[in-house]
C-alpha positions, 0 to 999 in steps of 0.5 A: 098156033098162037096159043101154043107159042104163048104157052111155051113162052109162059112155061119157059118163064116159070122155069127160069124163075124157079131156077133163079137164086132168089126164088122160093121153093114150090109150096109142096117141096121140102127145104134142101139141106146144106151140103154138110147135112146132106152128107151126114144124112145120106151116110149109111151105117156101114160107111160110119163103121170104123176100120177094124182095130186089131188089139193084143191084150195081156191077161194073168189067167183064164178065170172069169176075170177076162170075161169082158174080153171074151164078149169082145172077141167071141161075142157081139161086141167086137163086130159092133165096135170094129175090134178084133182082139186076142190075148196072151196069158201071163200067169201073174198081174206083174207079168201082165204089167211087164208085157204092157211096158215091154210093148208086146201087147196094146192093153192089159188086165192087171191088178191095181197094185201091180200098176201102182208099183210100176208107176212108182218105179218110173214105169210108163203105165196107167189104169184107165178102167175097172175090170173087177172093183170088189173082187169076190176071191174065196179062201178055200180050205181043207178039213183041218181048218174049221175056224179062222183061228185054225189058219195059224201055222197053216200053209196057204197057196197064193199066186205070188208074194206081192200080188193083188190077190195076196194082199186081199188075202192078208186084208181078209185074214187081218179083219179076223185078227190073223197076222202075217206071221201067223201063216206061211204063204206058198207062191204057186202061180195061176189058179190051176197050180193053187187048186192042185196044191189044195187038192193034193194036200200040199197046202191047207188053203188057197185063194181062189177066184171063180169058177174054181171056188165053186169046184172046191165047194162041189168037191167038199172043201170049205169056203172060209170067207170071201173078199167081196166086202173089202173096198179094194180096186182089184183088176184094171184095164191098163195101157202105156201112158205115152201110147194112149196119149199118142193115139187117143182114138185107139184108147177111146175105142178100146174103152168104148168096147169094154164098157159095152161088154160090161153092160152086155154081161149085166143084161139077164137077156144075155146070160145064156150066150155069155155062159156059152161063149165064156165056158168055151173060151175060159175052159170051164163048165157052163154050170160053174160059169152060170153060178159065176154069172149069178154071183157077179151080175145077179146078186151083185150087179155093178158092185163086183164088175162095174157096169161101165168099166169105171174104176172104184176110186176109193178102192184105188186109194185103199190099194195105194194106202196099203202099199205105202204102209208096207213100204212098197211105194216111195211116193204114194201121192195122189191117186191121179198118178196111177189112173186116168179115166178121161178115155173112158169118160170120152168113150161114154160121151160118144157112145 
């Protein structure tokens, strides 16, 4: 009886000692984390996933250029980053910029020259990432054009008279001694219109992106040259500057997803899936899109399509210089007037 009482008293004493503030933990126990650390450690991946973000973007045409958007919308990136995305096809880069300025879309794929013109005219718009940094546009021509000199006096189909691909065509022809007054530009809008004009003999040549250039090759047209070697920032990811400043988190999330889509597209392990979802969304054949993947990501990794959706700043300088020389910018100034990579920088730091 006395031994039982003594044991009970000893047990109670040990319990009180263990619960006192100054007590050391038992030898075999783990230190208890602070409350804030415990919350972070116990948070499940689902709890850390941000609320879905619904975004509307503008794209000039359903060529291979919006392929990263396809990866976000129809591939694994949207679900991974909580992005629900849809697009509006605008036909030209200028209209993509206008849709963005008008507030009907959240972000836009638009050529750098369209962004620069809009900014120079007081537009509340800025390029925040690179979509296509060294564009591989092709000049497809009919049989009556065998050499660069044969371009003189010919009709060439372009989207419009001022757009980025038109500037690229002029630069390409200029490197071969062909002046602007030597040929006749026909503004015909999107790729289908330009290709139809080429096929029907309305024009002698057309500036084509992928995969329309592969179709032209298969149908017997000559590719006189590509614009890949031109140091020229072509298409960008753009946003209203004021909207980005007011909702920085939204813009950072968008760029985080776009950078992830660019990296995903570069991975050879994803080639088959990229072609499958791309051909369905962009209304082109898997064979043509496979050739496009090989050109962009196999033969020119990180060069045509940037690995992390970064801008080619020297290419931006080229755009600004060309526009200023053509008298299309009132105040060229620094390229920082037209670009802001801080959102992408933050997205990459926090990925």
